[in-house]
Backbone as CSV, one residue per row, in Angstrom:
resi,resn,N_x,N_y,N_z,CA_x,CA_y,CA_z,C_x,C_y,C_z
1,UNK,31.749,86.086,-88.196,31.129,85.027,-88.508,31.067,83.582,-87.756
2,UNK,32.642,83.611,-88.160,33.317,82.051,-87.388,33.300,81.961,-85.790
3,UNK,33.757,83.213,-85.349,33.746,83.166,-83.747,32.301,83.434,-83.649
4,UNK,31.208,83.619,-83.949,29.982,83.287,-83.669,29.655,82.219,-83.158
5,UNK,29.838,81.666,-84.469,29.384,80.198,-84.940,30.376,79.038,-83.640
6,UNK,31.540,79.207,-83.321,32.046,78.659,-82.567,32.014,79.192,-81.164
7,UNK,31.471,79.941,-80.654,31.298,80.790,-79.424,29.613,79.956,-79.399
8,UNK,28.592,79.888,-79.982,27.414,78.824,-79.925,27.775,77.811,-79.719
9,UNK,28.519,76.970,-80.460,28.856,75.733,-80.096,29.691,75.248,-79.057
10,UNK,30.480,76.203,-78.437,31.036,75.851,-77.379,30.154,76.298,-76.091
11,UNK,29.218,77.411,-76.063,28.188,77.231,-75.213,27.070,76.354,-74.681
12,UNK,26.621,75.610,-76.246,26.375,74.622,-76.098,26.883,73.499,-75.514
13,UNK,27.606,73.026,-75.650,28.296,72.203,-75.210,28.402,72.545,-73.573
14,UNK,28.454,73.778,-73.273,28.757,73.652,-71.800,27.165,73.448,-71.318
15,UNK,26.353,73.673,-71.914,24.688,73.637,-71.308,24.836,72.545,-70.321
16,UNK,25.511,71.462,-70.947,25.478,70.031,-70.393,25.779,70.161,-68.926
17,UNK,26.608,70.994,-68.670,27.506,71.025,-67.632,26.967,72.037,-66.634
18,UNK,27.210,72.289,-65.208,26.790,72.908,-64.336,27.685,74.678,-64.137
19,UNK,28.423,74.671,-65.320,28.890,75.959,-65.717,28.273,77.084,-65.886
20,UNK,28.443,78.552,-65.574,27.642,79.701,-65.934,27.717,80.013,-67.516
21,UNK,28.802,79.309,-67.787,29.582,79.702,-69.019,28.385,79.149,-70.533
22,UNK,27.670,78.562,-69.721,26.748,77.450,-70.893,25.182,78.370,-71.402
23,UNK,24.944,78.213,-72.129,23.601,78.821,-72.475,22.563,78.094,-71.724
24,UNK,21.658,78.984,-71.243,20.322,78.833,-70.527,19.592,77.392,-71.466
25,UNK,18.695,76.679,-70.428,17.728,75.702,-70.796,16.704,76.374,-72.009
26,UNK,15.966,77.883,-71.368,15.445,78.036,-72.419,15.599,78.293,-73.798
27,UNK,17.092,79.238,-73.522,17.612,79.270,-75.132,18.163,77.871,-75.994
28,UNK,18.134,77.203,-75.200,18.304,75.842,-76.148,17.284,75.277,-76.580
29,UNK,15.816,75.267,-75.566,15.033,74.731,-76.494,14.198,75.467,-77.420
30,UNK,14.545,77.052,-76.968,13.957,77.851,-78.187,15.001,77.761,-79.344
31,UNK,16.008,77.413,-79.362,16.654,77.256,-80.794,16.333,75.784,-80.996
32,UNK,16.267,74.667,-80.225,15.669,73.031,-81.039,14.478,73.635,-81.846
33,UNK,13.459,74.306,-81.173,11.889,74.595,-81.415,12.375,75.507,-82.825
34,UNK,12.993,76.091,-82.998,12.956,77.087,-84.387,13.966,76.157,-85.498
35,UNK,14.568,75.254,-85.038,14.952,74.557,-86.007,13.872,73.793,-86.560
36,UNK,13.219,72.828,-85.616,12.090,71.856,-86.031,11.228,72.675,-86.488
37,UNK,10.896,74.150,-86.456,9.916,74.413,-87.190,10.212,75.120,-88.446
38,UNK,11.282,75.507,-88.623,12.330,75.709,-89.873,12.047,74.414,-90.869
39,UNK,12.107,73.171,-90.233,12.341,72.206,-91.406,10.772,71.674,-91.581
40,UNK,9.591,71.899,-91.039,8.521,71.848,-91.018,8.386,72.480,-91.839
41,UNK,8.138,73.882,-92.340,8.307,75.212,-93.039,8.433,74.289,-94.423
42,UNK,9.708,74.118,-94.401,10.566,73.847,-95.783,9.346,72.530,-96.108
43,UNK,9.428,71.930,-95.258,8.864,70.463,-95.628,7.191,70.503,-95.779
44,UNK,6.948,71.038,-95.340,4.959,71.051,-95.094,4.175,72.046,-95.829
45,UNK,4.583,73.478,-95.615,4.171,74.514,-95.616,3.992,75.166,-97.129
46,UNK,3.294,75.566,-97.817,2.890,76.095,-98.766,2.163,77.395,-98.740
47,UNK,1.558,77.591,-100.363,0.493,78.707,-100.316,-0.670,78.512,-99.504
48,UNK,-1.318,77.207,-99.833,-2.687,76.942,-99.256,-2.678,76.926,-97.742
49,UNK,-1.732,76.470,-96.815,-1.891,76.229,-95.622,-0.557,77.287,-94.604
50,UNK,-0.491,78.315,-95.861,1.150,79.083,-94.914,0.245,80.049,-93.881
51,UNK,-1.082,80.854,-93.743,-1.722,81.523,-92.930,-2.167,80.616,-91.488
52,UNK,-2.356,79.110,-91.801,-2.359,78.021,-90.679,-1.043,77.916,-89.706
53,UNK,-0.215,77.998,-90.598,0.967,77.782,-90.375,1.674,78.718,-89.173
54,UNK,0.992,80.325,-89.850,1.481,80.944,-89.312,1.106,81.651,-87.952
55,UNK,-0.426,81.133,-88.193,-1.287,81.164,-86.702,-0.477,80.220,-85.583
56,UNK,-0.277,79.151,-86.292,0.338,77.795,-85.203,1.633,78.623,-84.516
57,UNK,2.525,79.001,-85.637,4.080,79.751,-85.119,3.740,80.508,-84.106
58,UNK,2.862,81.575,-84.349,2.454,82.397,-82.934,1.985,82.449,-82.077
59,UNK,1.375,81.460,-81.838,0.830,80.646,-80.963,1.745,80.014,-79.830
60,UNK,2.507,79.219,-80.520,3.839,78.204,-79.899,4.771,79.151,-79.596
61,UNK,5.092,80.629,-79.941,6.115,81.553,-79.567,5.331,82.044,-78.089
62,UNK,4.319,82.576,-78.104,3.749,83.132,-77.370,3.343,82.541,-75.826
63,UNK,3.858,80.815,-76.419,3.581,79.888,-75.176,5.047,79.734,-75.019
64,UNK,5.973,79.717,-75.716,7.296,79.314,-74.935,7.680,80.514,-74.319
65,UNK,7.136,81.602,-75.142,7.887,82.788,-74.188,7.039,83.399,-72.650
66,UNK,6.159,82.621,-72.326,5.634,83.013,-71.400,4.372,84.060,-71.050
67,UNK,4.140,84.573,-72.141,3.350,85.652,-73.084,1.919,85.333,-72.408
68,UNK,1.469,83.852,-72.802,0.365,83.426,-73.018,0.559,82.157,-72.313
69,UNK,0.062,81.773,-71.256,0.076,80.220,-70.286,-1.234,79.537,-70.952
70,UNK,-1.155,78.455,-70.517,-2.295,76.984,-71.232,-3.106,77.623,-70.475
71,UNK,-3.272,78.117,-68.977,-4.414,78.699,-68.265,-5.265,79.504,-68.593
72,UNK,-4.269,80.433,-69.519,-4.876,81.639,-70.096,-5.789,80.839,-71.155
73,UNK,-5.143,79.974,-72.322,-5.602,79.793,-73.263,-7.386,79.034,-72.777
74,UNK,-7.016,78.047,-71.900,-8.177,77.317,-71.493,-9.240,78.615,-70.714
75,UNK,-8.792,79.469,-69.926,-9.756,80.519,-69.241,-10.485,81.312,-70.733
76,UNK,-10.031,81.405,-71.436,-10.488,82.357,-72.857,-11.368,81.309,-73.296
77,UNK,-10.881,80.523,-73.773,-11.808,79.242,-74.391,-13.408,79.000,-73.610
78,UNK,-13.034,78.849,-72.150,-14.273,78.855,-71.320,-15.083,79.763,-70.931
79,UNK,-14.744,80.870,-70.971,-15.091,82.061,-70.909,-14.859,83.124,-69.046
80,UNK,-13.854,82.070,-69.057,-13.686,82.293,-67.369,-13.624,83.546,-67.003
81,UNK,-12.632,84.368,-67.842,-12.076,85.663,-67.393,-13.305,86.622,-67.998
82,UNK,-14.247,86.597,-68.585,-15.400,87.311,-68.793,-16.100,87.151,-67.643
83,UNK,-16.251,85.941,-66.854,-16.880,86.061,-65.754,-16.275,86.628,-64.264
84,UNK,-15.286,86.573,-64.353,-14.167,86.812,-63.399,-14.091,88.767,-63.146
85,UNK,-14.308,89.410,-64.306,-14.525,90.466,-64.870,-15.656,91.248,-64.347
86,UNK,-16.510,90.501,-64.508,-18.487,90.481,-64.347,-18.142,90.939,-63.095
87,UNK,-18.000,89.559,-62.291,-17.823,89.598,-60.929,-17.391,90.591,-59.954
88,UNK,-15.849,90.886,-60.518,-15.407,91.981,-59.976,-16.331,93.451,-60.249
89,UNK,-16.720,93.546,-61.188,-18.027,94.562,-61.288,-19.159,94.708,-60.318
90,UNK,-19.467,93.392,-59.991,-20.658,93.451,-58.937,-20.142,93.920,-57.834
91,UNK,-18.875,93.133,-57.707,-18.336,93.458,-56.070,-18.046,94.886,-56.077
92,UNK,-17.724,95.788,-56.837,-17.250,97.410,-56.621,-18.649,97.997,-56.444
93,UNK,-19.773,97.698,-57.383,-21.051,98.213,-57.552,-21.529,98.200,-55.681
94,UNK,-21.408,96.799,-55.016,-21.887,96.828,-53.996,-21.389,97.175,-52.844
95,UNK,-19.996,98.134,-52.759,-19.516,98.763,-52.154,-20.289,99.801,-51.470
């Protein structure tokens, strides 16, 4: 356990240099976000708003992992994706 914690801090320090030994920016950002999320949960989340906090957490995780992009969310909200599919179906029918 001590070695793992030591390796984490050494990797974190090497993150700020150009060595390959350091953590990637994505890992460092994800770790910082998780610390922030943990603090917010401890401070502000209770039984009344737990579901809302869960939705917000899952949305940010999907955004950070790249599973969902801001462009996808805008297209979903505006209905562009449905129109695109309809146009593709019409194009296939006209062939």
